[in-house]
C-alpha positions in Angstrom: 137.7 48.9 20.7 136.2 49.5 24.2 138.8 47.1 25.8 141.7 48.6 23.8 141.0 52.2 24.6 140.2 51.7 28.3 143.2 49.4 28.9 145.5 51.7 26.9 144.4 54.7 29.0 145.0 52.8 32.2 148.4 51.7 31.1 149.6 55.1 30.0 148.0 57.1 32.8 149.2 54.8 35.5 152.8 55.4 34.4 152.3 59.1 34.0 150.8 59.5 37.5 154.2 58.7 38.9 155.4 62.0 37.5 152.4 64.3 36.9 149.7 65.7 39.2 146.9 63.8 37.5 145.5 60.8 39.2 144.5 57.6 37.5 140.8 58.0 38.2 140.8 61.6 37.0 141.6 60.5 33.4 140.2 57.0 33.4 136.7 58.0 34.5 136.0 60.2 31.5 137.2 57.5 29.1 134.9 55.0 30.8 132.1 57.5 30.6 132.3 57.2 26.8 131.0 53.6 27.1 129.0 53.6 30.4 126.6 55.8 32.3 128.5 58.4 34.3 127.6 56.9 37.7 128.8 53.5 36.5 131.9 55.0 35.0 132.8 56.6 38.4 132.2 53.4 40.2 134.3 51.2 37.8 137.1 53.8 37.9 136.9 53.6 41.7 137.5 49.8 41.6 140.6 50.2 39.4 141.7 53.1 41.5 141.5 51.1 44.7 143.3 48.1 43.2 146.1 50.3 42.0 146.3 52.0 45.4 146.4 48.7 47.2 149.4 47.8 45.0 151.1 51.1 46.1 150.0 50.5 49.7 152.0 47.2 49.8 155.1 49.2 48.6 154.8 52.4 50.5 152.1 52.1 53.2 154.7 51.5 55.9 155.9 55.1 55.5 152.5 56.6 56.2 152.1 59.1 59.0 149.5 57.8 61.5 148.8 61.2 63.1 147.9 62.7 59.7 145.8 59.7 58.8 143.7 60.2 61.9 143.3 64.0 61.4 142.8 63.8 57.6 141.8 60.3 56.8 139.0 59.7 59.3 137.0 62.9 58.2 137.7 61.8 54.6 136.0 58.4 55.2 132.8 60.0 56.4 132.8 62.7 53.8 133.4 60.2 51.0 130.3 58.3 52.1 128.3 61.6 52.0 129.7 62.4 48.6 128.8 59.0 47.2 125.3 59.4 48.5 125.1 62.8 46.8 126.2 61.0 43.5 123.3 58.6 43.9 120.8 61.4 44.5 122.0 63.3 41.5 121.8 60.2 39.3 118.0 60.0 40.0 117.2 63.6 39.1 115.3 64.4 35.9 117.0 66.2 33.0 117.4 69.9 33.5 116.4 70.6 29.9 116.2 69.1 26.5 117.4 70.7 23.2 117.9 69.9 19.6 121.3 69.8 17.9 122.0 68.6 14.3 118.7 66.7 14.3 119.4 65.0 17.7 117.4 65.4 20.9 119.9 65.9 23.7 119.3 66.0 27.4 121.4 67.9 30.0 121.4 65.7 33.1 122.2 67.1 36.6 124.8 64.4 37.3 126.7 64.9 34.1 126.6 68.7 34.4 128.0 68.5 38.0 130.7 66.0 37.0 131.6 68.2 34.0 132.0 71.3 36.1 134.2 69.4 38.6 136.3 68.0 35.7 136.9 71.5 34.5 137.8 72.8 37.9 140.2 70.0 38.8 141.8 70.0 35.3 142.6 73.7 35.8 144.0 73.0 39.3 146.5 70.6 37.8 147.9 72.8 35.1 147.5 76.4 36.4 150.8 77.1 38.2 149.3 79.1 41.0 146.7 76.4 41.8 149.0 73.5 41.1 151.4 74.8 43.8 148.6 75.8 46.2 148.9 74.5 49.8 147.3 75.1 53.1 148.3 75.2 56.8 148.3 71.8 58.5 145.8 73.1 61.1 143.2 72.7 58.4 143.8 69.0 57.9 140.3 67.9 59.1 138.7 70.4 56.7 141.0 69.0 54.0 139.8 65.5 54.7 136.2 66.5 54.5 136.7 68.3 51.1 138.9 65.6 49.6 136.7 62.8 50.8 133.4 64.5 49.6 134.6 65.2 46.1 136.3 61.8 46.0 132.9 60.2 46.7 131.0 62.5 44.4 133.2 62.4 41.3 136.5 60.6 42.1 138.5 63.8 42.2 140.4 63.7 45.5 144.1 63.8 44.7 144.6 67.5 44.0 142.8 68.6 47.2 144.6 65.9 49.3 148.0 67.2 48.0 147.1 70.8 48.8 146.6 69.9 52.4 149.5 67.5 52.9 152.2 69.5 51.1 153.0 71.6 54.2 153.0 68.9 56.8 156.7 68.4 56.6 156.6 64.9 55.3 159.4 63.1 53.5 158.7 62.1 49.9 158.1 58.5 51.0 155.8 59.5 53.8 153.9 62.0 51.6 153.2 59.3 49.1 152.5 56.6 51.7 150.1 58.8 53.6 148.3 59.8 50.5 147.9 56.2 49.4 146.4 55.2 52.7 143.9 58.0 52.7 143.0 57.2 49.0 142.3 53.6 50.0 140.1 54.7 52.9 138.1 57.0 50.6 137.8 54.3 47.9 136.6 51.7 50.4 134.0 54.2 51.8 132.6 55.3 48.5 132.5 51.7 47.0 130.2 50.7 49.9 127.7 53.1 48.5 128.4 52.5 44.8 128.0 48.8 45.2 124.3 48.7 45.5 123.3 51.1 42.7 126.2 51.2 40.2 128.3 48.0 40.6 125.8 45.2 41.3 125.4 44.4 37.6 128.4 46.2 36.2 131.1 44.1 37.9 129.4 40.8 36.9 129.1 42.0 33.3 132.4 43.7 33.1 134.6 41.6 35.3 137.0 40.7 32.4 137.3 44.4 31.5 138.0 45.4 35.1 140.7 42.6 35.4 142.3 43.7 32.1 142.2 47.4 33.1 143.8 46.7 36.6 146.5 44.6 35.0 147.2 47.4 32.4 147.4 49.9 35.3 149.9 47.7 37.2 152.0 47.3 34.1 152.0 51.0 33.4 153.2 51.8 36.9 155.9 49.2 36.8 157.3 50.2 33.4 156.9 53.9 34.2 159.0 53.4 37.4 161.7 51.6 35.4 161.9 53.7 32.3 160.9 57.3 33.2 163.3 58.4 35.9 163.3 62.1 34.9 160.8 63.5 32.5 159.2 66.9 31.9 155.5 66.5 32.1 154.3 70.0 31.4 153.3 69.3 27.8 151.5 66.1 28.7 149.7 67.8 31.6 148.4 70.5 29.2 147.4 67.9 26.6 145.5 65.8 29.1 143.8 68.9 30.5 142.6 69.8 27.0 141.2 66.3 26.7 139.5 66.5 30.0 138.0 69.9 29.1 136.7 68.5 25.8 135.0 65.5 27.5 133.6 67.8 30.2 132.1 69.9 27.5 130.5 66.8 26.0 129.1 65.7 29.3 127.8 69.1 30.2 126.0 69.5 26.8 124.6 66.0 26.9 126.6 64.9 23.9 128.1 62.0 25.9 
């Protein structure tokens, strides 16, 4: 059941991300969190996210704007490392409080609560029209790199902020995607350096087959999505996914997951 649900999610989401604002890691991480500790789920999602981005990099990396990569990507690398270290720090904190619900003793953990809040914020950013179309002046690119990189390292949420800062840079569609993919790869490399020691050392060895199957499912979803879904209205799917994310965020925040 674990394999089926995770691979199905990767397959469907990878195809949908070609047309919607949601990123692969945004949706895959909460599904992984149903089966793994939150820190491990974020790290495993980062591995799949990196592999999927490397696939895109081979296709579109040549269109990336080097100037923007220097201004946005370099600060993002450093900030992603800091965000990943913050994730490690939160993972070692004691429960905020414990309570009883339906005969169960539940704990509200700082890491789960922080990730839950970020899931709510970024889910709303994707579906609320004013926030979804929000963009900032290119002069703030270094700040954008810091914010996108930090939250990418902390919870894996980086795409929405990255888009907000890159939308007004006058890039072509190919350059916008290519630049975003390069930055995403840089952030993934940076945060995985930190995750490796604490979250991935045993997880990759024990879940190598699951990771391979998930990456293959993501590749397949992107390939088929590109071929079959040339024009599609994604509003309903975005709202449906946002509801799912809010539900899982509630479960994390309350200690149910």
